[in-house]
C-alpha atoms as a printed R data frame, in Angstrom:
    type eleno elety resid chain resno       x       y      z
1   ATOM     1    CA   UNK     A     1   0.000   0.000  0.000
2   ATOM     2    CA   UNK     A     2   1.261   3.437 -0.872
3   ATOM     3    CA   UNK     A     3   1.763   5.839  2.034
4   ATOM     4    CA   UNK     A     4   0.504   8.655 -0.157
5   ATOM     5    CA   UNK     A     5  -2.993   9.440  1.042
6   ATOM     6    CA   UNK     A     6  -4.689  12.592  2.271
7   ATOM     7    CA   UNK     A     7  -7.785  11.268  4.054
8   ATOM     8    CA   UNK     A     8  -8.368   8.383  6.449
9   ATOM     9    CA   UNK     A     9 -11.818   6.768  6.541
10  ATOM    10    CA   UNK     A    10 -12.343   4.562  9.598
11  ATOM    11    CA   UNK     A    11 -14.820   1.878 10.510
12  ATOM    12    CA   UNK     A    12 -15.760   1.779 14.217
13  ATOM    13    CA   UNK     A    13 -16.790  -1.676 15.444
14  ATOM    14    CA   UNK     A    14 -13.744  -3.939 15.315
15  ATOM    15    CA   UNK     A    15 -11.465  -1.104 14.167
16  ATOM    16    CA   UNK     A    16 -11.424   1.826 16.590
17  ATOM    17    CA   UNK     A    17 -13.638   0.132 19.157
18  ATOM    18    CA   UNK     A    18 -13.796  -3.469 20.429
19  ATOM    19    CA   UNK     A    19 -16.695  -5.522 19.096
20  ATOM    20    CA   UNK     A    20 -17.294  -6.600 22.696
21  ATOM    21    CA   UNK     A    21 -18.158  -3.023 23.697
22  ATOM    22    CA   UNK     A    22 -20.861  -2.847 21.058
23  ATOM    23    CA   UNK     A    23 -22.328  -6.300 21.682
24  ATOM    24    CA   UNK     A    24 -21.782  -6.612 25.442
25  ATOM    25    CA   UNK     A    25 -22.452  -3.020 26.529
26  ATOM    26    CA   UNK     A    26 -24.295  -0.899 23.950
27  ATOM    27    CA   UNK     A    27 -26.745  -3.495 22.652
28  ATOM    28    CA   UNK     A    28 -27.740  -4.781 26.113
29  ATOM    29    CA   UNK     A    29 -28.268  -1.190 27.256
30  ATOM    30    CA   UNK     A    30 -30.957  -0.791 24.597
31  ATOM    31    CA   UNK     A    31 -32.427  -4.266 25.117
32  ATOM    32    CA   UNK     A    32 -32.686  -3.794 28.877
33  ATOM    33    CA   UNK     A    33 -34.043  -0.250 28.803
34  ATOM    34    CA   UNK     A    34 -36.186   0.009 25.652
35  ATOM    35    CA   UNK     A    35 -39.498  -0.864 27.318
36  ATOM    36    CA   UNK     A    36 -39.136   1.671 30.129
37  ATOM    37    CA   UNK     A    37 -37.629   4.251 27.777
38  ATOM    38    CA   UNK     A    38 -40.602   4.085 25.394
39  ATOM    39    CA   UNK     A    39 -43.123   4.144 28.222
40  ATOM    40    CA   UNK     A    40 -41.584   7.196 29.873
41  ATOM    41    CA   UNK     A    41 -40.859   9.148 26.690
42  ATOM    42    CA   UNK     A    42 -43.655   7.974 24.410
43  ATOM    43    CA   UNK     A    43 -44.935  11.483 23.646
44  ATOM    44    CA   UNK     A    44 -41.439  12.900 23.046
45  ATOM    45    CA   UNK     A    45 -41.448  14.147 19.411
46  ATOM    46    CA   UNK     A    46 -37.986  12.658 18.853
47  ATOM    47    CA   UNK     A    47 -39.139   9.274 20.130
48  ATOM    48    CA   UNK     A    48 -42.205   9.450 17.907
49  ATOM    49    CA   UNK     A    49 -39.976  10.160 14.912
50  ATOM    50    CA   UNK     A    50 -38.034   6.969 15.591
51  ATOM    51    CA   UNK     A    51 -41.236   5.008 16.272
52  ATOM    52    CA   UNK     A    52 -42.607   6.041 12.885
53  ATOM    53    CA   UNK     A    53 -39.394   4.896 11.219
54  ATOM    54    CA   UNK     A    54 -39.509   1.529 12.997
55  ATOM    55    CA   UNK     A    55 -43.192   1.141 12.136
56  ATOM    56    CA   UNK     A    56 -42.534   1.836  8.459
57  ATOM    57    CA   UNK     A    57 -39.699  -0.703  8.414
58  ATOM    58    CA   UNK     A    58 -41.761  -3.291 10.307
59  ATOM    59    CA   UNK     A    59 -44.688  -2.997  7.923
60  ATOM    60    CA   UNK     A    60 -42.330  -3.243  4.971
61  ATOM    61    CA   UNK     A    61 -40.827  -6.395  6.507
62  ATOM    62    CA   UNK     A    62 -44.285  -7.893  7.046
63  ATOM    63    CA   UNK     A    63 -45.186  -7.240  3.412
64  ATOM    64    CA   UNK     A    64 -41.924  -8.929  2.390
65  ATOM    65    CA   UNK     A    65 -42.778 -11.989  4.453
66  ATOM    66    CA   UNK     A    66 -39.839 -11.648  6.824
67  ATOM    67    CA   UNK     A    67 -40.115 -13.990  9.791
68  ATOM    68    CA   UNK     A    68 -40.623 -12.452 13.258
69  ATOM    69    CA   UNK     A    69 -41.720  -9.073 11.850
70  ATOM    70    CA   UNK     A    70 -45.027  -7.847 13.248
71  ATOM    71    CA   UNK     A    71 -47.097  -4.945 11.893
72  ATOM    72    CA   UNK     A    72 -47.208  -1.609 13.705
73  ATOM    73    CA   UNK     A    73 -50.450   0.242 13.017
74  ATOM    74    CA   UNK     A    74 -49.974   3.852 14.077
75  ATOM    75    CA   UNK     A    75 -53.190   4.774 12.282
76  ATOM    76    CA   UNK     A    76 -55.182   2.505 14.598
77  ATOM    77    CA   UNK     A    77 -53.598   4.273 17.567
78  ATOM    78    CA   UNK     A    78 -54.582   7.680 16.233
79  ATOM    79    CA   UNK     A    79 -58.169   6.440 15.741
80  ATOM    80    CA   UNK     A    80 -58.236   4.946 19.264
81  ATOM    81    CA   UNK     A    81 -58.653   1.486 17.754
82  ATOM    82    CA   UNK     A    82 -55.520   0.242 19.478
83  ATOM    83    CA   UNK     A    83 -53.946   1.253 22.773
84  ATOM    84    CA   UNK     A    84 -50.546   2.883 23.094
85  ATOM    85    CA   UNK     A    85 -49.452  -0.129 25.173
86  ATOM    86    CA   UNK     A    86 -50.322  -2.515 22.329
87  ATOM    87    CA   UNK     A    87 -48.487  -0.389 19.766
88  ATOM    88    CA   UNK     A    88 -45.435  -0.147 22.048
89  ATOM    89    CA   UNK     A    89 -45.512  -3.933 22.434
90  ATOM    90    CA   UNK     A    90 -45.347  -4.397 18.661
91  ATOM    91    CA   UNK     A    91 -42.609  -1.789 18.347
92  ATOM    92    CA   UNK     A    92 -40.596  -3.568 21.049
93  ATOM    93    CA   UNK     A    93 -41.127  -6.939 19.367
94  ATOM    94    CA   UNK     A    94 -39.602  -5.564 16.180
95  ATOM    95    CA   UNK     A    95 -36.733  -3.952 18.059
96  ATOM    96    CA   UNK     A    96 -35.952  -7.214 19.868
97  ATOM    97    CA   UNK     A    97 -35.833  -9.504 16.836
98  ATOM    98    CA   UNK     A    98 -33.918  -6.991 14.750
99  ATOM    99    CA   UNK     A    99 -31.283  -6.612 17.473
100 ATOM   100    CA   UNK     A   100 -30.940 -10.381 17.846
101 ATOM   101    CA   UNK     A   101 -30.394 -10.572 14.084
102 ATOM   102    CA   UNK     A   102 -27.908  -7.653 14.300
103 ATOM   103    CA   UNK     A   103 -29.813  -5.881 11.554
104 ATOM   104    CA   UNK     A   104 -27.980  -2.847 10.251
105 ATOM   105    CA   UNK     A   105 -30.924  -0.682  9.226
106 ATOM   106    CA   UNK     A   106 -31.478   2.996  9.727
107 ATOM   107    CA   UNK     A   107 -34.709   2.805 11.733
108 ATOM   108    CA   UNK     A   108 -33.197   0.597 14.429
109 ATOM   109    CA   UNK     A   109 -29.856   2.405 14.492
110 ATOM   110    CA   UNK     A   110 -31.610   5.755 14.860
111 ATOM   111    CA   UNK     A   111 -33.507   4.728 17.983
112 ATOM   112    CA   UNK     A   112 -30.440   3.042 19.453
113 ATOM   113    CA   UNK     A   113 -28.416   6.203 18.986
114 ATOM   114    CA   UNK     A   114 -31.089   8.314 20.618
115 ATOM   115    CA   UNK     A   115 -31.279   5.995 23.631
116 ATOM   116    CA   UNK     A   116 -27.506   5.834 23.972
117 ATOM   117    CA   UNK     A   117 -27.362   9.625 24.175
118 ATOM   118    CA   UNK     A   118 -29.089   9.492 27.556
119 ATOM   119    CA   UNK     A   119 -26.798   6.705 28.737
120 ATOM   120    CA   UNK     A   120 -23.672   8.656 27.821
121 ATOM   121    CA   UNK     A   121 -24.951  11.908 29.257
122 ATOM   122    CA   UNK     A   122 -25.823  10.393 32.647
123 ATOM   123    CA   UNK     A   123 -22.538   8.494 32.858
124 ATOM   124    CA   UNK     A   124 -23.864   4.968 32.434
125 ATOM   125    CA   UNK     A   125 -21.999   4.607 29.141
126 ATOM   126    CA   UNK     A   126 -18.488   5.565 28.074
127 ATOM   127    CA   UNK     A   127 -17.093   4.860 24.611
128 ATOM   128    CA   UNK     A   128 -14.252   2.350 24.584
129 ATOM   129    CA   UNK     A   129 -11.413   3.021 22.144
130 ATOM   130    CA   UNK     A   130  -8.312   1.048 21.273
131 ATOM   131    CA   UNK     A   131  -5.229   2.933 22.489
132 ATOM   132    CA   UNK     A   132  -3.446   2.528 19.152
133 ATOM   133    CA   UNK     A   133  -6.498   3.800 17.266
134 ATOM   134    CA   UNK     A   134  -6.522   6.986 19.332
135 ATOM   135    CA   UNK     A   135  -2.771   7.400 18.860
136 ATOM   136    CA   UNK     A   136  -3.155   6.955 15.101
137 ATOM   137    CA   UNK     A   137  -6.047   9.411 14.871
138 ATOM   138    CA   UNK     A   138  -4.036  12.040 16.701
139 ATOM   139    CA   UNK     A   139  -0.963  11.332 14.586
140 ATOM   140    CA   UNK     A   140  -2.919  11.595 11.327
141 ATOM   141    CA   UNK     A   141  -4.514  14.903 12.275
142 ATOM   142    CA   UNK     A   142  -1.179  16.311 13.464
143 ATOM   143    CA   UNK     A   143   0.247  15.470 10.031
144 ATOM   144    CA   UNK     A   144  -2.658  17.328  8.347
145 ATOM   145    CA   UNK     A   145  -4.527  14.187  7.293
146 ATOM   146    CA   UNK     A   146  -8.231  14.503  7.992
147 ATOM   147    CA   UNK     A   147 -10.046  11.582  9.605
148 ATOM   148    CA   UNK     A   148 -13.614  10.588  8.754
149 ATOM   149    CA   UNK     A   149 -15.816   7.845 10.179
150 ATOM   150    CA   UNK     A   150 -18.009   5.438  8.188
151 ATOM   151    CA   UNK     A   151 -20.040   3.048 10.319
152 ATOM   152    CA   UNK     A   152 -23.286   1.122 10.165
153 ATOM   153    CA   UNK     A   153 -24.087   2.833 13.448
154 ATOM   154    CA   UNK     A   154 -25.895   6.147 13.080
155 ATOM   155    CA   UNK     A   155 -23.950   9.389 12.904
156 ATOM   156    CA   UNK     A   156 -25.371  10.299 16.306
157 ATOM   157    CA   UNK     A   157 -24.106   7.009 17.779
158 ATOM   158    CA   UNK     A   158 -20.670   7.624 16.278
159 ATOM   159    CA   UNK     A   159 -20.474  11.090 17.786
160 ATOM   160    CA   UNK     A   160 -21.424   9.721 21.196
161 ATOM   161    CA   UNK     A   161 -18.728   7.027 21.165
162 ATOM   162    CA   UNK     A   162 -16.039   9.531 20.189
163 ATOM   163    CA   UNK     A   163 -17.408  12.415 22.226
164 ATOM   164    CA   UNK     A   164 -17.758  10.442 25.461
165 ATOM   165    CA   UNK     A   165 -14.781   8.122 25.033
166 ATOM   166    CA   UNK     A   166 -12.482   6.668 27.667
167 ATOM   167    CA   UNK     A   167  -9.785   8.863 26.090
168 ATOM   168    CA   UNK     A   168 -11.813  12.047 26.451
169 ATOM   169    CA   UNK     A   169 -13.599  14.003 23.753
170 ATOM   170    CA   UNK     A   170 -12.142  12.896 20.418
171 ATOM   171    CA   UNK     A   171 -14.618  14.729 18.193
172 ATOM   172    CA   UNK     A   172 -12.202  17.613 17.494
173 ATOM   173    CA   UNK     A   173 -10.030  15.072 15.640
174 ATOM   174    CA   UNK     A   174 -12.880  13.871 13.397
175 ATOM   175    CA   UNK     A   175 -13.682  15.877 10.259
176 ATOM   176    CA   UNK     A   176 -16.913  14.124  9.338
177 ATOM   177    CA   UNK     A   177 -19.208  11.144  9.778
178 ATOM   178    CA   UNK     A   178 -21.054   8.801  7.433
179 ATOM   179    CA   UNK     A   179 -23.582   6.071  8.159
180 ATOM   180    CA   UNK     A   180 -25.714   3.828  5.966
181 ATOM   181    CA   UNK     A   181 -27.805   6.770  4.812
182 ATOM   182    CA   UNK     A   182 -24.973   7.266  2.312
183 ATOM   183    CA   UNK     A   183 -25.386   3.630  1.248
184 ATOM   184    CA   UNK     A   184 -24.588   0.092  2.362
185 ATOM   185    CA   UNK     A   185 -21.018  -0.498  3.494
186 ATOM   186    CA   UNK     A   186 -20.955  -3.544  1.237
187 ATOM   187    CA   UNK     A   187 -21.682  -1.534 -1.920
188 ATOM   188    CA   UNK     A   188 -18.822   0.005 -3.899
189 ATOM   189    CA   UNK     A   189 -21.036   2.928 -4.873
190 ATOM   190    CA   UNK     A   190 -21.147   4.053 -1.218
191 ATOM   191    CA   UNK     A   191 -17.397   4.598 -1.175
192 ATOM   192    CA   UNK     A   192 -17.506   6.449 -4.470
193 ATOM   193    CA   UNK     A   193 -20.208   8.715 -3.023
194 ATOM   194    CA   UNK     A   194 -18.132   9.393  0.094
195 ATOM   195    CA   UNK     A   195 -15.074  10.258 -1.990
196 ATOM   196    CA   UNK     A   196 -17.169  12.632 -4.068
197 ATOM   197    CA   UNK     A   197 -18.634  14.233 -0.937
198 ATOM   198    CA   UNK     A   198 -15.158  14.718  0.558
199 ATOM   199    CA   UNK     A   199 -13.958  16.110 -2.749
200 ATOM   200    CA   UNK     A   200 -11.041  13.799 -3.428
201 ATOM   201    CA   UNK     A   201 -10.293  10.961 -5.814
202 ATOM   202    CA   UNK     A   202 -10.854   7.583 -4.090
203 ATOM   203    CA   UNK     A   203  -7.167   6.764 -4.510
204 ATOM   204    CA   UNK     A   204  -6.257   9.552 -2.081
205 ATOM   205    CA   UNK     A   205  -8.335   7.961  0.695
206 ATOM   206    CA   UNK     A   206  -7.250   5.186  3.072
207 ATOM   207    CA   UNK     A   207 -10.100   3.018  4.382
208 ATOM   208    CA   UNK     A   208  -9.607   0.818  7.450
209 ATOM   209    CA   UNK     A   209 -12.116  -1.875  8.452
210 ATOM   210    CA   UNK     A   210 -12.287  -5.361  9.955
211 ATOM   211    CA   UNK     A   211 -14.848  -6.478  7.370
212 ATOM   212    CA   UNK     A   212 -13.262  -7.979  4.276
213 ATOM   213    CA   UNK     A   213 -16.386  -7.387  2.176
214 ATOM   214    CA   UNK     A   214 -16.249  -3.690  3.027
215 ATOM   215    CA   UNK     A   215 -12.552  -3.670  2.192
216 ATOM   216    CA   UNK     A   216 -13.281  -5.214 -1.197
217 ATOM   217    CA   UNK     A   217 -16.037  -2.692 -1.914
218 ATOM   218    CA   UNK     A   218 -13.744   0.238 -1.113
219 ATOM   219    CA   UNK     A   219 -10.883  -1.324 -3.060
220 ATOM   220    CA   UNK     A   220 -13.148  -1.716 -6.085
221 ATOM   221    CA   UNK     A   221 -13.503   2.056 -6.457
222 ATOM   222    CA   UNK     A   222  -9.767   2.602 -5.947
223 ATOM   223    CA   UNK     A   223  -9.437   3.446 -2.280
224 ATOM   224    CA   UNK     A   224  -6.347   2.324 -0.429
225 ATOM   225    CA   UNK     A   225  -7.339  -0.239  2.201
226 ATOM   226    CA   UNK     A   226  -6.083  -1.845  5.396
227 ATOM   227    CA   UNK     A   227  -7.729  -4.732  7.254
228 ATOM   228    CA   UNK     A   228  -8.131  -4.228 11.005
229 ATOM   229    CA   UNK     A   229  -7.237  -7.404 12.901
230 ATOM   230    CA   UNK     A   230  -8.307  -7.297 16.529
231 ATOM   231    CA   UNK     A   231  -9.050  -9.826 19.300
232 ATOM   232    CA   UNK     A   232 -12.669 -10.894 18.974
233 ATOM   233    CA   UNK     A   233 -13.014  -9.915 15.308
234 ATOM   234    CA   UNK     A   234 -14.336 -12.465 12.859
235 ATOM   235    CA   UNK     A   235 -11.507 -14.536 11.353
236 ATOM   236    CA   UNK     A   236 -10.373 -13.579  7.873
237 ATOM   237    CA   UNK     A   237  -9.300 -16.613  5.882
238 ATOM   238    CA   UNK     A   238  -8.797 -14.893  2.555
239 ATOM   239    CA   UNK     A   239  -7.709 -11.269  2.264
240 ATOM   240    CA   UNK     A   240  -6.438 -11.524 -1.296
């Protein structure tokens, strides 16, 4: 790999942050608190925005015949044909199965990010970062290389991990964030779109991820790539 690059694009889970933090801390926080969170904040406009997104996704999944998906009828709630408790139950059912399946969809990630905000702000959560990742981020920025983040987690979730990290507030080192609203991390077109948005040719960007399929997608459009190998990451048998 050439050392000539101007931008670094980083994955989060398995690259800057241990997979165990995401799966053993962040996900259980949502699973254990979602019911109470929705009950207490049901009328919060921000919560309702995320509920509508989850409902739309759930109904789309039902139409597609996806197992475990249950319909969420917000219209019935508005017409007093269904109680708020029943609607919340269906929303929670969709949240639970999607989290167990580790679904990387915007509706779920949006609500997770919103819930995590409260956990970070009240001190229950603190973003865990690899020491060498933090050192590298600081080194890149000191050498005038901008660092961007591209994760399946929402932009809000990314900002929380870096803003409330165990190494302090790292957001000043990050020039921008991308999530799956820009496109799937497995699609080459997503990386081309990011390069265009940054304003550089893909070949001037270094992408680092633990996912070999993401690496291949970025490589396809000409980005320089490095595979992140960490304890707990999925084994990579073929990185050719």
